Each structure stands twice: as C-alpha cells, then as structure tokens.
C-alpha positions in Angstrom: 116.8 89.2 88.4 112.5 87.9 88.7 110.3 89.4 87.0 107.0 90.4 88.9 103.5 90.8 87.6 100.8 92.9 89.4 97.7 90.9 90.8 96.1 93.8 92.4 96.1 96.6 94.9 95.0 96.1 98.5 92.6 99.4 98.9 91.0 98.8 102.4 90.2 96.2 105.0 86.6 94.4 104.8 85.0 93.3 108.2 86.9 92.2 111.1 88.3 89.2 110.4 91.2 90.1 108.3 89.5 90.5 104.8 91.4 92.9 102.5 89.6 94.6 99.7 91.4 94.5 96.4 91.0 96.1 93.3 92.3 93.4 90.8 94.6 93.9 87.7 94.9 90.2 87.1 93.5 88.3 83.9 92.3 85.2 85.6 91.1 86.0 89.1 89.4 82.6 90.0 92.7 80.9 89.2 95.1 83.5 90.9 93.1 83.7 94.0 92.5 79.9 94.4 92.9 79.0 98.1 96.4 77.8 98.7 98.0 79.7 96.0 100.8 82.2 96.9 100.8 86.2 96.5 103.5 88.5 97.2 102.8 91.7 98.8 104.9 94.8 98.0 104.4 97.6 100.6 105.3 101.1 99.8 107.8 101.8 102.8 109.5 97.9 102.5 112.3 96.9 100.1 111.3 92.8 100.6 107.9 91.3 99.6 105.5 89.5 102.3 104.5 86.0 101.0 101.2 85.5 101.3 99.0 82.3 101.3 95.1 82.7 100.1 93.0 81.2 102.1 89.6 82.5 101.1 88.3 84.3 98.0 85.0 86.0 97.0 83.7 88.8 95.1 81.7 91.8 96.6 80.7 94.9 94.4 83.6 95.6 92.0 86.1 94.3 94.6 87.8 90.7 95.2 87.9 90.2 99.0 90.9 88.1 99.9 92.0 86.6 103.4 95.4 85.1 104.0 96.7 82.0 106.3 97.6 83.4 109.4 96.3 87.0 109.2 92.4 86.4 110.5 92.2 89.6 112.3 91.9 93.6 111.1 94.6 94.6 113.1 97.2 92.5 111.3 95.9 93.4 107.9 95.6 97.0 108.5 99.4 97.6 107.3 98.8 96.1 104.0 96.6 99.1 102.7 98.1 100.5 99.6 100.0 97.3 99.3 100.6 95.8 95.5 100.0 92.1 95.3 102.3 90.2 92.7 103.2 87.1 91.3 106.8 86.3 90.1 106.9 85.1 86.5 107.7 81.4 87.1 104.3 81.3 88.5 102.4 82.2 85.2 100.9 79.2 84.0 100.6 77.6 80.2 97.7 79.2 78.2 95.3 77.7 76.0 95.6 78.5 72.3 94.4 82.0 71.2 94.5 83.1 75.4 97.1 85.7 76.4 98.2 87.6 79.4 97.0 91.3 79.3 100.9 92.3 79.6 101.5 90.4 76.3 98.7 92.3 74.8 99.3 95.8 75.9 101.6 97.8 73.6 101.0 95.6 70.7 100.8 97.7 67.4 97.2 97.1 65.6 97.4 96.7 62.0 94.7 96.4 59.2 95.1 93.6 56.7 96.8 96.1 54.4 99.3 96.6 56.9 98.3 100.0 57.9 98.7 101.0 61.6 95.6 102.1 63.4 97.3 102.4 66.8 98.8 100.7 69.9 96.7 98.7 72.8 96.9 100.7 75.7 94.4 99.0 78.3 92.1 95.9 78.4 88.4 96.3 79.7 86.7 93.1 80.9 83.1 94.0 80.7 81.4 90.8 80.3 81.1 88.4 77.6 84.6 89.1 75.9 87.5 91.6 76.3 87.7 95.1 74.8 90.9 96.3 73.7 91.4 100.0 73.9 93.7 101.4 71.1 95.3 104.5 71.2 95.3 105.8 67.4 98.1 108.2 66.3 95.9 111.1 66.8 95.0 110.4 70.5 91.7 108.7 69.6 90.7 105.7 71.8 89.3 103.0 69.7 87.7 100.0 71.3 88.3 96.7 69.7 86.2 93.6 70.7 88.5 90.5 71.1 86.2 88.5 69.2 87.1 85.7 66.5 85.3 87.9 63.7 87.6 91.2 64.5 90.9 90.0 65.7 92.6 87.9 63.1 95.9 87.2 64.4 98.1 88.0 67.1 102.0 88.0 67.3 103.2 88.4 70.7 106.6 87.9 69.6 106.8 90.9 67.3 103.8 92.9 69.4 101.4 93.1 66.5 97.8 92.4 66.2 96.0 92.2 63.0 92.4 93.2 62.9 89.5 93.0 60.5 87.1 95.9 61.6 83.2 95.4 61.5 81.5 98.1 59.6 81.4 101.3 61.8 84.3 100.1 64.2 86.7 102.6 63.2 84.7 105.3 62.4 
C-alpha cells in the first residue's frame, strides 16, 4: 500500500491558460514543482488520482501557480479546484544532514536537556530565514521554537523526539 504525502491544495484557477493557484504544503516547493515532475491530483469525488506533469511553476503573492502538460486551458483545469496534490513516498528524495521532511518533525515530543517534556510539535511555519516549529504545551499554550543550531540540539525522528536548549525568554 503506497503512502501519499500532501504537496498542496488547488484553490482556484488563474487566468485563462490553464494555470492553477495552489496553497503549498510542501517542504521544498522549488524542487517539488520543477518542470517535468509528476504530481498526483486527488479530487473529492474521485477514487483514482490523476497523474499530472508540471509544465511551469511560478509564485504570485502567497500562492504557487502551476501549469500542467496537456492542460493549457482554463476549461480543462476548472475541475481541479478543491483537489489535493500529492506525491507517493517513493518520490521523496534523500535529504542532507540536519534536513527533515515536515511529516518527520510534526508530532515529535520536545524535550529539555534534563529530559523534561515541553510539548509536541503541531505545525511548522516558514516565515523566511529559518523554519519555526509550533509546539503545543500540555497546558495548551503554543510555543514558537526557531529551527536554528543554537536552540535545536538533537532531532531523533526514529523516537519522535527533539531536544532543545532554549534561549533566554524563549519559554516564558
């Protein structure tokens, strides 16, 4: 049974030449949306995914705009709206040391060097220079942890744990 990973959601069309507007959920959009790459569209009322080949990618405001080979007309992509773009696990590439896929990090327990648990990573934000991990504490409070060397000391995706050395004021 193939495992699938979300890349983005088609929220609308853009223009008349078959471009679709996508809200991305992928860790590496520049890699994932490269021309020639295969993406699979899962539509709400369909049981089988539609295989699509990326023809063109560009960004516009907070969206990724994609055109697919053979779908260069708005009438052909109207039906893609609300569809989820995914890739199979077999398409995930090996990452460099200290690089992780979002699905490997979300759900990890965040620990202090003493072993005390702070909470669980619920979301990853990508505001710019570095990712920010949103940690939901046991009390329900959200703590923002920057993914930088000074703070994140160890990531163990096997055991779903992350050890951090908080900077002053980070946890207060």
